[in-house]
C-alpha positions as CSV (number, residue, x, y, z in Angstrom):
1,M,0.0,0.0,0.0
2,S,2.7,2.4,1.0
3,Q,4.7,1.6,-2.1
4,K,1.8,2.5,-4.4
5,L,1.4,5.8,-2.5
6,T,5.1,6.5,-3.0
7,I,4.9,5.9,-6.8
8,K,1.9,8.2,-7.1
9,S,3.7,10.9,-5.1
10,T,6.8,10.6,-7.4
11,I,4.7,10.9,-10.5
12,S,3.0,14.0,-9.1
13,R,6.4,15.6,-8.4
14,K,7.6,14.9,-11.9
15,E,4.5,16.4,-13.4
16,K,4.9,19.5,-11.2
17,E,8.5,19.8,-12.3
18,K,7.5,19.6,-16.0
19,L,4.8,22.3,-15.5
20,K,7.3,24.5,-13.7
21,R,9.9,24.1,-16.6
22,R,7.2,24.8,-19.1
23,K,6.2,28.0,-17.3
24,T,9.8,29.1,-17.1
25,I,10.3,28.5,-20.9
26,L,7.2,30.6,-21.7
27,K,8.2,33.4,-19.4
28,S,11.8,33.4,-20.8
29,A,10.6,33.4,-24.4
30,L,8.1,36.2,-23.8
31,Y,10.9,38.3,-22.3
32,L,13.2,37.7,-25.2
33,F,10.5,38.1,-27.9
34,S,9.6,41.5,-26.3
35,K,13.2,42.6,-25.9
36,K,14.9,41.3,-29.0
37,G,11.9,40.6,-31.3
38,F,10.3,37.3,-32.2
39,F,12.1,36.9,-35.5
40,K,15.5,37.7,-34.0
41,T,15.2,35.4,-31.0
42,K,16.8,31.9,-31.4
43,M,15.8,28.7,-29.7
44,E,19.2,28.4,-28.0
45,E,18.8,31.9,-26.5
46,I,15.4,30.8,-25.0
47,A,17.1,27.7,-23.6
48,K,19.9,29.8,-22.0
49,K,17.4,32.3,-20.5
50,A,15.4,29.4,-19.1
51,S,18.6,27.7,-17.8
52,L,18.0,24.6,-19.9
53,S,20.0,22.7,-22.5
54,K,18.8,23.2,-26.1
55,G,18.0,19.5,-26.3
56,L,15.7,19.7,-23.2
57,L,14.0,22.8,-24.6
58,Y,13.2,20.8,-27.8
59,F,11.7,18.1,-25.6
60,Y,9.0,20.6,-24.6
61,F,8.6,22.6,-27.8
62,T,9.7,21.8,-31.4
63,S,9.9,25.5,-32.5
64,K,9.6,29.1,-31.3
65,E,6.3,29.3,-33.3
66,E,5.0,26.5,-31.0
67,I,6.2,28.5,-28.0
68,L,4.5,31.6,-29.3
69,E,1.2,29.8,-29.8
70,E,1.4,28.5,-26.2
71,I,2.2,32.0,-24.8
72,V,-0.9,33.3,-26.6
73,K,-3.1,30.5,-25.2
74,E,-1.8,31.2,-21.6
75,I,-2.2,34.9,-21.7
76,Y,-5.7,34.8,-23.3
77,R,-6.9,32.1,-20.9
78,G,-10.3,33.3,-19.5
79,F,-10.2,36.5,-21.7
80,M,-13.2,35.8,-23.8
81,E,-15.3,34.6,-20.9
82,R,-14.8,38.0,-19.3
83,I,-15.7,39.8,-22.6
84,E,-18.8,37.7,-23.1
85,K,-20.0,38.5,-19.5
86,I,-19.8,42.2,-20.2
87,K,-21.9,41.8,-23.4
88,A,-24.5,39.7,-21.4
89,K,-24.9,42.3,-18.6
90,S,-28.3,44.0,-18.1
91,I,-26.8,47.5,-18.5
92,S,-27.0,50.1,-21.3
93,P,-24.8,49.6,-24.4
94,A,-22.8,52.8,-23.4
95,Q,-22.0,51.2,-20.1
96,K,-21.1,47.9,-21.8
97,L,-18.8,49.8,-24.1
98,E,-17.1,51.5,-21.1
99,E,-16.6,48.2,-19.3
100,F,-15.3,46.6,-22.5
101,I,-12.7,49.4,-23.0
102,K,-11.7,49.4,-19.3
103,F,-11.2,45.7,-19.3
104,E,-9.1,45.7,-22.5
105,W,-7.1,48.7,-21.2
106,N,-6.2,46.9,-17.9
107,F,-5.6,43.6,-19.7
108,Y,-3.0,45.0,-22.1
109,K,-1.5,47.3,-19.5
110,R,-0.8,44.2,-17.3
111,N,0.6,42.4,-20.4
112,K,2.8,45.0,-21.9
113,K,5.5,42.6,-23.1
114,F,2.7,40.7,-24.9
115,A,1.4,43.9,-26.5
116,N,4.9,44.7,-27.8
117,L,5.2,41.2,-29.2
118,I,1.8,41.4,-31.0
119,F,2.8,44.8,-32.5
120,E,6.0,43.3,-33.9
121,L,4.0,40.5,-35.5
122,Y,1.5,43.0,-37.0
123,Q,4.5,44.8,-38.6
124,E,5.3,41.6,-40.5
125,E,2.9,41.9,-43.3
126,G,0.3,39.1,-43.3
127,Y,1.9,37.1,-40.5
128,F,-1.4,36.5,-38.7
129,L,-3.0,35.7,-42.0
130,K,-0.6,32.9,-42.9
131,K,-2.0,29.4,-42.7
132,G,-1.4,27.9,-39.3
133,K,0.2,31.0,-37.8
134,V,-0.9,31.9,-34.2
135,K,-4.3,30.3,-34.6
136,T,-5.4,31.2,-31.1
137,F,-4.7,34.9,-31.5
138,R,-6.8,35.0,-34.7
139,E,-9.7,33.2,-33.1
140,V,-9.7,35.5,-30.0
141,H,-9.3,38.6,-32.1
142,L,-12.3,37.7,-34.3
143,R,-14.5,36.8,-31.3
144,E,-13.4,39.9,-29.5
145,K,-14.3,42.1,-32.5
146,E,-17.7,40.3,-32.9
147,V,-18.6,41.1,-29.2
148,L,-17.6,44.7,-29.7
149,K,-19.6,45.0,-32.9
150,N,-22.7,43.5,-31.2
151,I,-22.4,46.0,-28.3
152,I,-22.3,48.9,-30.9
153,K,-25.1,47.4,-32.9
154,E,-27.3,47.2,-29.8
155,G,-26.5,50.8,-29.0
156,I,-27.6,51.8,-32.6
157,E,-30.8,49.8,-32.4
158,K,-31.7,51.4,-29.0
159,G,-31.0,54.9,-30.4
160,I,-28.0,55.6,-28.1
161,F,-25.3,55.5,-30.8
162,K,-25.4,57.2,-34.2
163,D,-26.2,54.9,-37.1
164,Y,-22.6,54.1,-38.0
165,D,-21.5,50.8,-39.6
166,P,-20.8,48.6,-36.5
167,E,-18.0,46.9,-38.4
168,L,-16.2,50.2,-39.0
169,A,-16.9,51.4,-35.5
170,S,-15.4,48.3,-33.9
171,F,-12.4,48.6,-36.2
172,I,-11.8,52.2,-35.0
173,V,-11.8,51.1,-31.3
174,S,-9.3,48.3,-32.1
175,A,-7.1,50.8,-34.0
176,I,-7.1,53.2,-31.1
177,F,-5.9,50.4,-28.8
178,H,-3.2,49.4,-31.2
179,F,-2.0,53.0,-31.5
180,V,-1.9,53.6,-27.8
181,F,-0.4,50.3,-26.5
182,M,1.7,49.2,-29.4
183,K,3.2,52.6,-30.1
184,S,3.3,53.9,-26.5
185,R,1.5,57.1,-27.2
186,G,0.2,59.7,-24.8
187,I,-3.2,58.5,-23.7
188,K,-3.0,57.7,-20.0
189,S,-6.3,56.0,-19.1
190,H,-9.2,54.1,-20.5
191,E,-11.5,57.1,-19.9
192,E,-9.6,59.1,-22.5
193,I,-10.1,56.3,-25.1
194,L,-13.8,56.1,-24.2
195,E,-14.2,59.9,-24.4
196,L,-12.4,60.0,-27.8
197,F,-14.6,57.3,-29.3
198,L,-17.9,58.4,-27.8
199,K,-17.5,61.9,-29.1
200,G,-18.0,60.5,-32.5
201,I,-20.6,57.8,-31.9
202,L,-23.0,59.1,-29.1
203,K,-26.1,60.9,-30.2
204,K,-26.4,64.4,-28.8
């Protein structure tokens, strides 16, 4: 009986060690991707930063593209659930829009290294459009945009927002975020983004 318990305990410790190494790899890779750039970072540099041999790194991940995909999955874990909850709230579309913008502001502010990485990949023309490239990011981005579009559409239908194209309006909000976070421009709070956008969309 005691022998079985010892085996289970040993397996548990091994799994915990694997998870710890995996987390260290992702953290090290994100640091290097943000500092040096995704395209300039080499697998051996990630291994060195994570204090692993290159061979052991390849045991966990076969390429830096695979590491990137895992980073995106980890950072966006629970992201869409929060966005969907905002959309489902029994509040006005203007309040939903404010909560949406506040949530996104705080999210990307907390994940500045990730925002820098995404900006670099956007600079590489068509990177996110290439088949199989960062699938999770594309999925999240499309769902995120759809939620925003629905909030704006609801506001138009209720006569709160001007009759703009919801697709265009959601694109403008995304563009403002990209400009602020990815180019480190002067807007200091989510209230400034909200005010800037609502000036154009709210009915008088």
